[in-house]
N, C-alpha and C positions, 0 to 999 in steps of 0.2 A: 385597278389601282398601279401607279406609278411606282420605279422604285421605291425605297427606302431617302435616297439622298433627295428628290425631289422636294418631301416636306409638306406634300398632299395629305391632308386630315383622313387617318386609318377608320375612316368613320361611315356608316351608311344612314342616310335620314331614316327618322321613325315614320314608322308606314302609316299612312294618312289613315284618318278615322271617317273623315268624312270625303262622300261622293263628290264626283266631280260639277261644279254648280250648276245651276240650270235656270230657267228662264222665273223659276218659282223659288229658287233657292235665295236663302238667307244674304248672300252675297254678290246676287242678283243687280238688285235695284241699289247698291252702292251702300257706306257704311250706317251699320247700324245704331241710331244716337246712344243708346244704352250704354253700347261696349263691355257687355260682360264678358265675363272670363271662357267659360265655350265657345260664345261665338267669336272670340278671338283667336280663339286657337284655331276653329275653323275657317276664321279668312287667312289665314298665315299659312293652310294647307292648301287652300285655295289659290291662296298665290302660286306656288310651288308647281302646283297643278300649272297656271299660266305660264311662268318659265318654261316647261317642258313643250310646250306649243314652239315655241320661238326656239332653244337650245336643246341639240339631242345628246341625253346622258348628260355627265359634268354634274352629277349629283352633288359631290363633296364640295363646289363653288357653289350650285344653287343653296345648300344648307349652309355655309358661311357666311353669304349675303344675308340672309334671313337670320342665324346668330348675331351680325353685326347689329342690325335694325334693332334688335331685343334687347342689346347693352350698348348700345350710342357709342360703337365703335368705328374703326376702319379696316380696309380690305385689301391686301396688295394683292395679287392676281400677277401669277408669272407662266406665261406659256408664249409659244411661239405663233406668229401671225396666222389667222385664219381659224383659231381654236374657238371664236364665239367670245371673248371677253368684251367687247363691246355692245355686241346684240342683246350678252346678258347683263347688264347693267340698264340697259335701252327697255328691254323687257320688264325690270322690275320698277323702273320708275311709271309703266305705263301698268301694270299692275295693282300697283301701290298708290296712284294718285298723287306721285312724289315732281314736285318741278325738280330738274334735270338739268345740267350744262355739261360740257365737254371741255376741258382746256387741251391740244396738243403741243405738249414741251418740248421746246426745241432749244439749240443752244441760245439762241437773241432774246428768249424769251424771259422778260423782267420783271421783278417782285411785282410793280403795280398792275400789268398785266392778268396777274391771278386776285390780287386784293381788292382791287380796282385806285384810283388815287384822284387829289384833286384838281378840278377843272377850272380855268378862270372864267366866267361868265361877262363879255363885256356890254349888255344891257343893265344886267345890277353891277356890273362893276364889282361883284365880288367872287370868290372862290366856290365853291360846293362839290360835293361829293359825286362821285359817278362810281354804284357799286361795281365793282369787280363779279367775274363768273363762279367766283367762292360765294355766291349768297344765293343759296340754292338747295335745296333739300340732299341731291344726289348729286357728288360731285364728280366725274369721269374723269380722274390724270393719266391722260393715254402718255404711254411709254414715260412715263417718270423720269427715268435715268438720264432721259436724252437731253437735260436742263441741266445750268451749271449750280452749284449746292447753293450760290445766295437767293435761286430764283426756288429752287428746293424747300429751303427756310423759310420762306413767305406763307406754306404750309405748316409751319410747327406749331403758331401759335393759333389756327383758325382749328388744326388736327385738338391740341390738348384743351386750350379756352373758350372754345366755341366763339371766339371771339375775334377781330381782325385789327389792326393799331395803325394809322395812318395820320400821321402828324403825330403824335402823342394822344389822339382820342380815340378809346374804343369804339368799338360798333358792333355788337353783337351778330351773330349768326342766326336763320333760322333754325327751329326744331322741327322735325329731325334733320341732323344734319351729318353725313357718311361721305368722308371719301372713298372712291374705291382708286384705288391704281394700278396700272399695267404695265409692266416691261417684260423686255424680249430676254430669255435666257441665254440664246446661242450665238447675239451678236452683240461685241459688245466695242468694237470701234467706235469713237465719239461719245461713249456714255461716260455718265458719272456716277460713282457709285454710292446708293444710298448712304450716309452716317449713319452711325450706331443711335444717336439721337433720335432719327427720322423713323430708322428701322422701329425702335421703339414703344411710338405710337401707333403703329397698326396692331390693331387686336390680333388679326388672323393674317397668314399667309397661305395662299391656297395654290398650287399648279395647277393650270389646266393641261392634260395632258391632248397629244392626236387620240381623235377616235378610233377603236378596234373596228375589224371588219363588219360587225352586225348594225355598229352605230353610223359608222360613215354611209351604208346604205341606205339606211335611213336618211339621212342626209340630205344624197342623191334623190331619194323615192319623194321628197319634200319638193324640190327644187322642181325635177321633173314633172311634178301636178302646180308648179307656178308658185310656188313660197318665193316670196320677197322681201328678205331682212330689212328692207327700208319701208315696208309696209307695214307697221306690227297691225295696225285696226284690221288689214285685209287678213293675215292672218291667223285673226280670232283671238288675240290678246285684248283682255277687255279687265277693268278696272275691279277689284274685288275684294279692294282694303283701303282704308286710309285712317284717319288719325284717329277715331274712336277705337278704331280696334290696336291701333300701335300703343295707343296710352292704353288703352286696358292689359295689353297683353305685358308691358313693360310695368305696369303694375302687379297682376301676378307673380311675373318671376323676380321680383325682390321678394315678394312673397315666401319663394322655396325654400326651403330648413336647409342647414348646412349642422349635420353631425358634427360635435369636436373634432370625432377621430378622422371624421376626411376634414377639417380644417389642420389638424396636424399631419395631415399626409401632404399635403398642397403645400406645405413649410418646408417639408422633408425634402420632397420634390426639388425644390428651388434652391435647398441649401446644397444637395447635393450634387447640383451641378455649378454650385461655386468651389467646391475642394474636389472637384475630379480634375486631375494631370493634365486632359485632353485637353481641356479648354483656358485661355485666359480670360475669358469674362463667362458669368454665369448669369443666372437669373436675377433681374432687380425684381423689387418689390411693387413695382407697376406690372411686370411680368407674373409675378403670382395672383397679383389682384385679376388680373384679367384673364388667368385660366379661371378663378373661382366664378367672375361671371360670367364665363362663356358656361362654364358646367350646370348651370343653374340656368340660362335660356336652354341648354339641349336636355336637361330633366325636363324643364316645362314641354318642351316640343314633344317630351317621349311621353307627357298624360303623367309627369309622375311630381307630387309638391316638396318631396327630398332630392339630394345628390348623393349620388354612391359613387364609390372609388371608378367603377367603368365608366363613369361620365368624366370623370376628370384624364383617366388613359384616353380615351376619345376624343378629347380638344388639345393633348397636351403638345402634340406635335405641331399642330397646326397654330396654336397659341407660340410656343414656346420655341420652336426649333428655330426662327430667324433672329431670335435677340442672344443666340448664344455666339461664341467668338472662337474660333479652335486657333489651335497656337500652331504656329506655323511649320515645325516638326511632325506634327501629327497629321496635318495636312500633308505633305508629304509622303506619308504614309498611309493615305489614301483615307483616313477619317474625315466626318462629315458632321454638321452640326445635329442632323436628326438623326444619323448610328448612334452618335454619342447620344444622345437623348434617349434611344431605344434602353440602353443598356442602362441610363439610371433608371427608367423605369421598371428595368428587371429587377434592377436590384433593392430598391425601395419598399421595406415593408407595405405589402397592402393590408388595411385595418381589416376587418371583421364584422 
């Protein structure tokens, strides 16, 4: 795991209880129409296995994408080029039978290039709407901080309302709809920092660190054996889940119980960030509800129908750290949002 300043979730994915899918397994022939809860959990565990065929390590990022799908949330992936961010998203789309689209954010990108626009048809002598790449299930917003705020803002309505409005007409986006945005943490020339309102709409922020030696050896071994990142089918990535499993999983997550003591614990964490002297902006109600949703999904993935304080702690950093604003004087002393959040978690009493 990376250093505390990175905001990478200090969590390990629950150990899969299902074996790797085979030709006779429940997911080999596609989604089961019944979409029962056990089948849904097995299917999502199989998705994680498939992602491991494409990306070595990066268990935190894999878990974050699965949690985001369960919570209808969005993910901000931060990492230097070459750590597998784009490959991970493409592998998820292939393993989940999801439509996907990619937008390379550049300084000259316009809002209409994201949402779509009205186009004049000379044959019908009228305007018709042409869908933009946002009309998909899994949208990869590559290097999102390289485009001006006006274009970044084109995603705000889509991320929150699941719709876009063009010329005053709202148009619904497909379900599921998840934005996975990437940004480079070391090259800031020509970039535009994401505004707080947009950061707050990301359910999770995860840092994808460089691999350790053992992981890099495995990456090199796979490439030496002929692995081609551009051909996921040849790499053995199969569609092992679909709409039925995802719908059943979301329904099951909605039924995960949260005791009043745990709800109070969530509120206490959010309240403590708002009174911490080192922060000029603490967690909003959107942040605390996001932590609740992510903790329920994490509990369900762990095969439990109730949330524990440990679930809350496991998801607190990836859900909350990017929403905090550190005071300038505290930044000069080396304070970071993730580090301050660690102190908050240590100071808030844990319910028993």
